[in-house]
N, C-alpha and C positions, 0 to 999 in steps of 0.2 A: 896880535894886538895885546900888549901888556896891560892888564887891569890893575889898578891901584886900589888899595883899601879905601873905601869912602870915609871921609872924616865924620866926626861926631855930629856936626851941624847938618851935613847932607843926610845922615841917617834920621835925624830928628825931623828934618823937612820932609823926608820920604814917608815917615810914619804919620806925620800930620796930613799929608796929601791923601794917603790911603784911608785915614780916618774920615776925612771929608768925603771921599768917594763912597765909603760905606754908608755914611749918613745920607748921601743923595740916593744911593740904591735902596736904603730902607724907606725913604720917603716915596720913591717910585713904587716900591712894593705896596706900601700903605694905600697909595692912590689907585693902584690896580685892584686892590681888594674893594675899595669904595666903588670903583668903576663897575665891578662885577655886580654889586648890589643895585647900582643905579640902572644898569642895563636890564636887570630882572624886573625892576619897578617900572621901567619905561620912561624915566624922567630925563627927557632930552636936554632940557636947559642945564641941569646939573652935569649931565654927561659932557656937554660942550665945555663947561668950566673945568672939569677934571682933565679933559683932553688938552686944554690950553696949559694947565698946570704941569701935566706930564711932558708936554713939549718943552716947556721952560726947564724942567728938571733934566730932561735928556740933553739939552744944550749945555747945562751946567756940568753934567757928567762927562760930556765930550771935552769940555775945557779942562776939567780936572785930569782926565787921561792924558791930554796934551801936555799939561804941566808935569805930570809924572814922567812922561817920555823925555821931556826937555831936561828934567833933573837926572834921569838915567844917562843921557848924553853927557851932561856936565860932569857926572861921576866917572865917565869913561866906560859905561856899561851899555852902550847903544846896542840894540838888537837882542838884549837878554830878556828872557821872560822873568816874571816875578819869582817863580820857583828857582830859576837859575841864579838870580840875584841873591835870594835868601840863602841858598846853599853855598854861595861863595863867601858868605860872612862867617866869621868865627862863631863857634857855638857859644851860646850865652843867652842872656835875656833879650837882646835885640833880635836875634834870629828867631827865638821862640815866639816873641810877640808878633814879629812880622809873619811868621808861618800861621799863627792863629788868625791874624788879620786876613791872610790869603784864603784860608779855609772859610772864614766868614763871608768873604767876597764871593767865593765859589757857591756857597749855599744860597746867598741872597740872589745872585744872578740866576741860579737854577729856579728859585721860587718865582722870580720875575718872568722867566721864560714860560713856566707852567701857567701862571696867572694870565699872561698875554694870550696863550693858546686857548685857555678857557674862555676868556673874553671874546676872542675871535669866533669861537664856536657858538657862543651865545648870540653874537651879532648876526652870524649866518642864519641861525634858527629864527631870529626875529625878522630878518629880511624874508625868509621863506613864508613865515606866517602872514606877513603883510602882503606878499604877492598872492597868497591863497585867498586872503580876504578881498583883495581888489578883484581877483578873478570871479569870486563868488558874487560880489556886488555887481560887476559888469554883466554877468550872466543873468542876474535877476532883473536888470534894467533893459536888457535887449528884448525887443518885441518878438513874440512867437507867432507863427502863421495861424490864422483863425481857421478852425475846422468846426463844422456843425454836424450833428447827428452821429449815428453809430458807424456808418460806413464812410470812413474818411476818404477813401479813394473816389467814391461817387460824388462827394461834395467838394472836391478840389476843382479849381478852374484851370482849364488847359490854356496856357499862354502862348502856344506855338501858333504862328500865323497860318490861316487857312488859304492856301494857294491852289488855284485850279491850274494844274500843269498842262492841260490841253488848251488853255486859253489862247496861247500864241500859235496854236496850230501844230502840225507835225513838222518835224525837221525835214528839210529836203535831203539832208545828208543820209538820214536813216532810210528814206524811200529809195534813193538811188543805189544804195548798197545792196 
């Protein structure tokens, strides 16, 4: 497949798309920082709002990535990575700016991944704490058997039925044997 040099307008569109993607990633990163603080505080209402905003930003990010891929196809660069695309450009301001943008995207997505893992760990710890609290409360509310006096064994009631096994007489089978 012969690749053509993208025209100036395609490059400008590409830079604008990457800039918009980075803006969305930065907003996601900011929301994840806020989410971490909200999880620590235990503010469930704010947590729900942040999750809704993160979902909207994630959808926006997917749409921007789709537009970028569509532009790559239009430029005849289908299947190329961002690195491959940048390296195929002539050296100059465009390739330098795009490489800086790529590096910024890598750093921001790395930060997002780290913050997501931290938030996941915090949520897991919160769930464990809640489970332990529920167990503790349930154990406190469960009735304990009543025992009186120092000798617990002597004060317990035997609940096994008292059956006279000789009541029915002796088995004829055992006598004939």
